[in-house]
C-alpha positions as CSV (number, residue, x, y, z in Angstrom):
1,M,89.9,75.3,113.0
2,I,92.1,75.5,109.8
3,E,91.7,78.2,107.3
4,D,93.4,78.2,103.9
5,L,94.3,80.6,101.1
6,V,96.0,79.5,97.9
7,K,97.2,82.2,95.4
8,I,100.0,83.0,92.9
9,H,102.9,84.6,94.7
10,D,105.0,85.3,91.6
11,K,105.7,83.9,88.2
12,F,107.1,80.6,89.5
13,S,105.8,80.4,93.1
14,V,102.5,79.4,94.7
15,E,101.7,80.7,98.1
16,I,99.7,78.5,100.5
17,K,98.6,80.3,103.6
18,L,97.4,78.0,106.4
19,G,95.8,79.5,109.5
20,F,95.7,77.3,112.6
21,I,93.2,78.8,115.1
22,A,93.4,77.4,118.6
23,R,90.3,77.1,120.8
24,K,90.3,79.6,123.7
25,K,89.1,77.1,126.3
26,Q,91.3,74.2,125.2
27,E,94.8,73.9,126.5
28,I,96.2,71.9,123.5
29,S,94.9,72.1,119.9
30,D,96.1,69.5,117.3
31,F,95.8,70.1,113.6
32,A,96.6,67.9,110.6
33,V,96.9,68.9,106.9
34,N,97.4,66.3,104.2
35,T,98.2,67.5,100.7
36,W,98.1,65.2,97.7
37,M,99.9,66.6,94.7
38,F,98.9,65.0,91.3
39,I,101.7,65.7,88.8
40,P,101.5,64.9,85.0
41,N,103.8,62.0,84.1
42,S,105.2,64.0,81.2
43,L,107.0,66.4,83.6
44,D,109.2,63.4,84.7
45,I,108.9,64.2,88.4
46,N,109.4,61.0,90.4
47,R,111.4,59.7,93.4
48,V,114.5,59.2,91.2
49,T,114.6,62.7,89.5
50,Y,113.1,64.6,92.4
51,E,114.3,63.7,95.9
52,K,113.2,64.9,99.2
53,S,116.0,67.4,99.4
54,D,114.8,68.9,96.1
55,F,111.2,69.2,97.4
56,Y,112.3,71.0,100.6
57,R,114.6,73.2,98.6
58,D,111.6,74.4,96.6
59,L,109.5,74.8,99.8
60,K,109.9,77.9,102.0
61,S,107.8,78.2,105.2
62,N,107.3,81.3,107.3
63,I,105.5,80.9,110.6
64,R,103.9,83.9,112.3
65,L,101.2,84.8,114.7
66,I,97.8,85.6,113.3
67,T,97.5,89.4,113.5
68,P,95.1,90.4,116.3
69,V,91.7,91.3,114.9
70,Y,90.2,94.8,115.5
71,L,87.6,96.8,113.7
72,L,88.9,100.0,112.1
73,R,86.3,102.0,114.1
74,D,87.6,100.5,117.4
75,I,91.2,101.4,116.5
76,A,90.1,105.0,116.0
77,I,89.0,105.2,119.7
78,R,91.8,106.6,121.8
79,E,90.6,105.0,125.1
80,K,90.4,101.5,123.7
81,E,93.0,98.9,122.7
82,P,95.1,98.9,120.6
83,F,95.7,102.7,120.7
84,A,95.5,102.9,124.5
85,L,98.4,100.4,124.7
86,V,100.7,102.2,122.3
87,E,99.9,105.6,123.9
88,K,100.8,104.3,127.4
89,S,104.1,102.9,126.0
90,F,105.0,106.4,124.7
91,E,104.2,108.0,128.0
92,D,106.3,105.4,130.0
93,L,109.2,105.8,127.6
94,A,109.2,109.6,127.9
95,S,109.1,109.4,131.7
96,Q,111.8,106.7,132.1
97,P,113.6,105.5,128.9
98,S,114.8,102.2,130.5
99,R,115.5,99.1,128.4
100,T,112.2,97.6,129.3
101,H,110.3,100.7,128.3
102,V,112.3,101.0,125.0
103,S,111.4,97.4,124.2
104,E,107.7,98.0,125.0
105,Y,107.7,101.2,123.0
106,E,109.1,99.6,119.8
107,Y,106.9,96.5,120.3
108,H,103.7,98.5,120.5
109,I,104.6,100.6,117.5
110,R,105.1,97.5,115.3
111,M,102.0,95.8,116.6
112,F,99.8,98.9,116.2
113,V,100.7,99.5,112.5
114,S,100.4,95.7,111.8
115,I,96.9,95.7,113.3
116,V,95.9,98.8,111.3
117,K,97.2,97.0,108.1
118,S,95.0,93.9,108.8
119,A,92.0,96.1,109.7
120,L,92.3,98.1,106.5
121,R,92.4,94.9,104.4
122,Q,89.3,93.5,106.2
123,D,87.4,96.8,105.9
124,I,88.2,97.1,102.2
125,N,87.2,93.5,101.5
126,H,83.9,94.1,103.4
127,I,83.1,97.2,101.3
128,L,83.9,95.5,98.0
129,N,82.0,92.3,98.8
130,N,79.1,94.1,100.5
131,G,75.8,93.0,98.9
132,M,73.9,96.1,100.0
133,N,74.8,98.7,97.5
134,D,72.8,101.4,99.3
135,D,75.4,101.3,102.1
136,I,78.4,101.8,99.9
137,E,78.5,105.6,100.4
138,Y,78.1,105.2,104.2
139,L,80.8,102.5,104.4
140,V,83.3,104.5,102.3
141,D,82.7,107.6,104.4
142,S,83.2,105.6,107.6
143,Y,86.5,104.2,106.2
144,I,87.7,107.7,105.3
145,A,86.7,109.1,108.7
146,N,88.3,106.2,110.7
147,I,91.6,106.3,108.9
148,G,91.8,110.0,109.3
149,I,91.3,109.7,113.1
150,I,93.8,106.9,113.3
151,A,96.5,108.8,111.5
152,E,95.9,111.9,113.5
153,N,95.9,110.1,116.8
154,Y,99.2,108.4,116.0
155,R,100.9,111.6,114.7
156,Q,99.9,113.4,117.9
157,L,102.0,110.9,119.9
158,K,105.1,112.7,118.5
159,R,104.6,115.4,121.1
160,V,104.6,112.9,123.9
161,I,108.2,111.8,123.1
162,N,109.5,115.1,121.8
163,V,111.4,115.6,125.1
164,S,115.0,115.7,126.2
165,T,115.1,112.1,127.4
166,I,114.4,110.7,123.9
167,S,117.4,110.1,121.6
168,K,117.3,110.3,117.8
169,D,117.4,106.5,117.5
170,L,114.2,106.2,119.6
171,M,112.5,108.9,117.6
172,D,113.4,107.0,114.4
173,Y,111.2,104.1,115.6
174,Y,108.2,106.4,115.7
175,L,109.1,107.8,112.3
176,F,109.3,104.3,110.8
177,G,105.8,103.6,112.1
178,D,104.5,106.9,110.8
179,E,106.0,106.3,107.3
180,F,104.6,102.8,107.2
181,L,101.1,104.0,108.3
182,S,101.1,106.7,105.6
183,N,102.0,104.1,103.0
184,L,99.2,101.8,104.2
185,I,96.6,104.5,103.9
186,E,97.7,105.5,100.4
187,Q,98.0,102.0,99.0
188,H,94.8,100.6,100.5
189,S,92.8,103.7,99.4
190,F,94.1,103.1,95.9
191,K,93.0,99.4,96.1
192,L,89.6,100.4,97.4
193,L,89.1,103.0,94.6
194,D,90.3,100.6,92.0
195,G,88.0,97.8,93.3
196,L,84.9,100.1,93.4
197,E,85.5,101.3,89.9
198,K,86.0,97.7,88.5
199,T,82.7,96.5,90.1
200,G,80.8,99.6,89.1
201,K,80.1,100.7,92.7
202,S,82.0,103.9,92.6
203,S,80.5,107.4,92.1
204,P,82.0,110.9,91.4
205,G,81.7,111.7,95.1
206,I,83.4,108.6,96.3
207,H,86.1,109.0,93.7
208,T,86.8,112.6,94.8
209,R,86.9,111.8,98.5
210,L,89.2,108.8,98.1
211,M,91.5,110.8,95.8
212,H,91.6,113.6,98.4
213,I,92.8,111.1,101.0
214,I,95.5,109.7,98.7
215,T,96.7,113.2,97.7
216,S,96.8,114.3,101.3
217,E,99.0,111.3,102.3
218,V,101.4,111.9,99.3
219,N,101.7,115.6,100.3
220,Y,102.3,114.6,104.0
221,K,105.1,112.2,103.0
222,K,106.7,114.9,100.8
223,E,106.5,117.3,103.8
224,K,108.2,114.8,106.1
225,A,110.8,113.9,103.4
226,Y,109.5,110.3,103.1
227,P,110.1,108.8,99.7
228,V,107.2,108.8,97.3
229,V,106.5,107.3,93.8
230,E,108.0,109.5,91.1
231,K,106.7,109.0,87.6
232,E,109.8,110.1,85.7
233,S,112.4,108.6,88.1
234,P,112.8,104.8,87.8
235,F,116.0,104.7,90.0
236,R,114.2,106.4,92.9
237,N,111.2,104.1,92.5
238,R,113.6,101.2,92.7
239,D,115.0,102.6,95.9
240,L,111.4,103.1,97.1
241,V,110.5,99.5,96.5
242,F,113.5,98.4,98.5
243,R,112.6,100.7,101.3
244,L,109.0,99.5,101.4
245,S,110.3,96.0,101.7
246,L,112.5,96.9,104.6
247,L,109.7,98.7,106.4
248,K,107.4,95.8,106.0
249,K,110.0,93.4,107.4
250,Y,110.8,95.7,110.3
251,V,107.1,96.2,111.2
252,E,106.0,92.6,110.9
253,N,109.0,91.2,112.7
254,E,107.1,91.1,116.0
255,L,104.6,88.6,114.5
256,F,107.2,86.2,113.1
257,L,107.9,83.3,115.4
258,T,111.3,81.8,116.3
259,T,111.6,78.3,114.7
260,N,114.1,75.5,115.4
261,K,114.0,72.8,112.7
262,R,115.5,69.4,113.2
263,R,115.1,65.8,112.0
264,D,112.2,64.0,113.6
265,G,112.5,60.6,115.4
266,V,116.3,60.6,115.5
267,L,116.5,58.6,118.8
268,V,114.1,56.0,117.6
269,E,115.9,55.8,114.3
270,Q,119.2,55.0,116.0
271,I,117.5,52.3,118.2
272,Y,116.1,50.6,115.1
273,L,119.5,50.8,113.3
274,S,121.1,49.2,116.4
275,L,118.5,46.5,116.2
276,A,119.4,45.9,112.6
277,A,123.1,45.6,113.5
278,G,122.2,43.2,116.3
279,I,120.1,40.9,114.2
280,S,122.8,40.6,111.6
281,M,125.4,39.9,114.3
282,I,123.2,37.2,115.9
283,F,123.0,35.5,112.5
284,A,126.8,35.7,111.9
285,T,127.7,34.5,115.4
286,A,125.2,31.6,115.3
287,I,126.7,30.4,112.0
288,A,130.3,30.7,113.3
289,F,129.5,28.8,116.6
290,S,127.6,26.0,114.9
291,F,130.4,25.3,112.3
292,Q,133.1,25.7,115.0
293,Q,131.3,23.1,117.2
294,K,130.9,20.7,114.3
295,F,134.2,21.0,112.4
296,G,136.5,22.6,115.0
297,N,138.9,25.5,114.8
298,F,141.3,26.1,111.9
299,T,139.4,23.9,109.4
300,M,138.4,24.8,105.9
301,P,134.6,24.4,106.5
302,F,134.9,26.8,109.5
303,F,136.9,29.3,107.4
304,V,134.3,29.2,104.6
305,A,131.5,29.5,107.1
306,L,133.1,32.7,108.6
307,V,133.5,34.3,105.1
308,V,129.9,33.4,104.1
309,S,128.4,34.6,107.4
310,Y,130.3,37.9,107.1
311,M,129.0,38.4,103.6
312,L,125.4,37.6,104.6
313,K,125.7,39.7,107.8
314,D,126.2,42.9,105.9
315,R,123.3,42.1,103.5
316,I,121.0,41.3,106.5
317,K,122.1,44.5,108.2
318,E,121.3,46.6,105.1
319,L,117.9,44.8,104.5
320,S,117.0,45.3,108.1
321,R,117.9,49.0,107.9
322,Y,115.8,49.4,104.8
323,Y,112.8,47.6,106.5
324,F,113.0,49.7,109.6
325,A,113.5,52.9,107.7
326,H,110.3,52.1,105.7
327,K,108.4,51.5,108.9
328,L,109.8,54.7,110.4
329,G,108.7,56.7,107.4
330,R,105.1,55.7,108.1
331,R,105.1,56.6,111.8
332,F,107.6,59.5,111.9
333,F,108.1,62.7,109.9
334,D,111.1,64.2,108.1
335,H,111.3,67.3,110.2
336,R,110.1,68.7,113.5
337,T,110.0,72.5,114.0
338,D,109.7,73.9,117.5
339,V,107.9,77.2,117.6
340,T,108.7,79.8,120.3
341,L,108.2,83.6,120.9
342,S,109.8,85.5,123.8
343,D,110.9,82.3,125.5
344,H,107.3,80.9,125.3
345,K,107.1,77.5,123.7
346,I,104.0,78.0,121.6
347,G,104.0,74.5,120.0
348,W,105.5,72.5,117.2
349,S,105.1,71.6,113.6
350,K,106.0,68.3,111.8
351,E,106.2,67.7,108.1
352,S,106.9,64.8,105.8
353,M,107.0,64.3,102.0
354,D,106.8,61.0,100.0
355,F,105.9,59.7,96.6
356,I,103.0,57.2,97.0
357,Q,101.1,54.8,94.7
358,E,97.6,55.6,93.6
359,S,96.4,52.5,95.5
360,K,97.3,54.2,98.7
361,V,95.3,57.3,98.0
362,P,92.0,57.4,99.8
363,A,88.9,56.9,97.6
364,E,87.5,60.2,98.8
365,V,90.6,62.1,97.6
366,L,90.5,60.4,94.1
367,K,86.8,61.3,93.9
368,I,87.6,64.9,94.6
369,R,90.5,64.8,92.1
370,N,87.8,64.0,89.5
371,R,89.8,62.9,86.4
372,S,88.1,63.2,83.1
373,A,87.4,60.1,81.1
374,I,90.2,60.6,78.6
375,L,92.7,61.4,81.4
376,E,91.6,58.2,83.3
377,A,92.1,56.1,80.1
378,N,95.5,57.7,79.6
379,N,96.4,57.1,83.2
380,R,96.4,53.4,82.7
381,N,99.6,53.7,80.7
382,N,101.1,56.9,81.9
383,S,100.0,57.3,85.5
384,E,100.2,60.6,87.3
385,K,102.9,60.8,89.9
386,I,101.5,61.6,93.4
387,I,103.3,63.4,96.2
388,L,101.8,63.2,99.7
389,Y,102.9,66.2,101.9
390,R,101.9,65.7,105.5
391,K,101.9,68.4,108.2
392,L,101.0,68.1,111.9
393,V,100.7,71.2,114.2
394,R,100.2,71.4,117.9
395,L,99.5,74.7,119.7
396,N,99.5,75.5,123.4
397,R,96.7,78.0,124.2
398,K,98.3,79.3,127.5
399,S,101.6,80.0,125.7
400,L,99.8,81.9,123.0
401,D,98.0,84.0,125.5
402,D,101.2,84.7,127.5
403,C,103.4,85.6,124.5
404,S,101.5,88.8,123.6
405,Q,99.5,91.6,125.3
406,Y,97.1,91.4,122.4
407,P,94.4,88.7,121.8
408,T,96.0,86.0,119.6
409,S,93.8,83.4,117.9
410,G,96.6,81.2,116.5
411,M,99.4,81.1,114.0
412,N,99.8,81.3,110.2
413,D,102.1,79.0,108.2
414,I,102.8,80.8,105.0
415,I,104.2,78.3,102.5
416,R,105.8,79.3,99.2
417,F,106.4,76.5,96.7
418,N,108.6,77.1,93.7
419,V,107.7,75.2,90.5
420,S,110.9,75.9,88.6
421,N,111.9,72.2,88.7
422,F,108.6,71.2,87.2
423,I,108.9,73.3,84.0
424,Q,112.3,72.0,82.9
425,K,110.9,69.3,80.6
426,M,107.8,71.1,79.4
427,D,107.2,71.6,75.6
428,N,107.1,75.0,74.0
429,P,104.2,77.1,75.4
430,I,102.8,78.1,72.0
431,V,101.3,75.5,69.6
432,P,100.2,76.5,66.0
433,L,96.6,75.6,65.2
434,F,95.2,75.5,61.7
435,I,91.7,76.7,60.7
436,P,90.0,77.4,57.3
437,G,90.5,81.0,56.3
438,D,88.7,83.3,53.9
439,N,88.4,82.2,50.2
440,G,89.6,78.7,50.9
441,S,92.9,79.8,52.4
442,I,94.6,78.4,55.5
443,S,94.9,80.5,58.7
444,I,97.1,79.7,61.6
445,V,96.2,80.8,65.2
446,K,98.3,80.3,68.3
447,G,97.2,78.0,71.1
448,E,98.7,78.0,74.5
449,K,99.9,74.6,75.8
450,M,99.2,74.2,79.5
451,Y,100.0,71.6,82.2
452,Y,97.9,71.1,85.2
453,I,99.0,70.2,88.8
454,N,96.1,69.2,91.0
455,L,96.3,69.8,94.8
456,V,93.8,68.1,97.1
457,F,93.9,69.2,100.7
458,Q,92.5,67.4,103.7
459,F,92.1,69.5,106.9
460,K,91.5,67.8,110.2
461,N,90.9,69.4,113.6
462,E,88.6,68.0,116.2
463,E,85.2,68.0,114.5
464,Q,86.6,69.5,111.3
465,L,87.2,67.2,108.3
466,E,87.3,69.1,105.1
467,Y,88.6,68.6,101.6
468,K,89.5,71.3,99.0
469,R,90.9,71.0,95.5
470,Y,93.0,73.5,93.6
471,R,94.4,73.3,90.1
472,I,97.6,75.1,89.1
473,A,97.7,75.9,85.4
474,L,101.3,76.5,84.2
475,N,103.7,76.2,81.2
476,R,107.2,77.2,80.3
477,K,106.4,80.8,80.9
478,G,105.4,80.2,84.5
479,I,102.1,79.9,86.5
480,R,99.1,81.2,84.6
481,E,96.3,80.8,87.1
482,I,95.1,78.8,90.1
483,E,91.6,77.4,89.8
484,T,89.4,76.5,92.8
485,F,86.9,73.7,92.8
């Protein structure tokens, strides 16, 4: 199964999150994602002005494991995973701080707070999207109770490792997790409160209880000398943002997979190029032998034949190389990325990008693209440029299970695509519009000029064949919104 999420990452970047979920009882799972990108002709993006190297320079891909899924209420139970695993790693480290136990200790801290982060996000989304308003009070109270228990359970672990065998560096790992956990509770409680108030589902009691949780965490961080937001100190807030980023990278490092990217089909490419050289050599040799046999050595016809055959040999070689390269482009990909974690080969990913003609776009995709009548008429003279970005993914179920002590459903490929190259030839973002004013005067209002890039995705995995369309609205100021159809 393939899951997707497309959103604005920043002013000039789109984030496409693809989740590849491998079946538990199937050893090998294959996935295919085809993306057609329809680009307005006025942006002057084509195979001459925008090469493959430009595309891959704008594309950044981070591959990581899907965070193991646990309910918030299950995380709050000491005897169950994941807390039972992190508690055992603390006890093992305190008894014997060997390299193996140190590695396990740090690993379980990172995984625990990552799992809590995912569970908090899911719980908040469930509360905000819950259709039964009568249960809002109960759900919020459960959220508050569970995060209180989770925080208390983790903080009690400090006493387990507060022994003479634990160095300051090892204690710091615990403190990093504690600080990150406190930040999670504060930030997600703010998000929950803000979401409830925007949807009109909040109440004075809910507001008071959530603010109490937030205030308690801020006071706890001050007590532990962890940095907090300061209203009148922009420099400290700048340092805080940097530290939050470092903590996030440190914690989520266990989920990111090791990747080794290389060109795809290199061996086959060399074989085809050798064939091209062989074909041209056969032609040149045949010409030379035939003229030598007919006119003999050291004659003018034989000399001319050698020169002409040499000239044609190079052209035949280049034409053959071009032909084989075109054939290779259809069957092979630009890059192959091998994905591993802890010496376990989880699978691989292949990707390829090409400009294609509209005649090669499937009818189903064009139907989903759904051009308006005026755009269809304009397209006869100034056709949209179309980029096809292909991705193949293969996952090994056994390797996924072996690489982690936690249940892992698959991997996420988080793609960030920067559109800075697309805005270079855009017009001014503001256009003056004239309307009749009062008393026969003329009024001018400002209209925003927008450009639209349409993305049509095709997801294929076993029985799954699904299409989705997104439209990116942007101008010289950056990305304004992403629409879903």
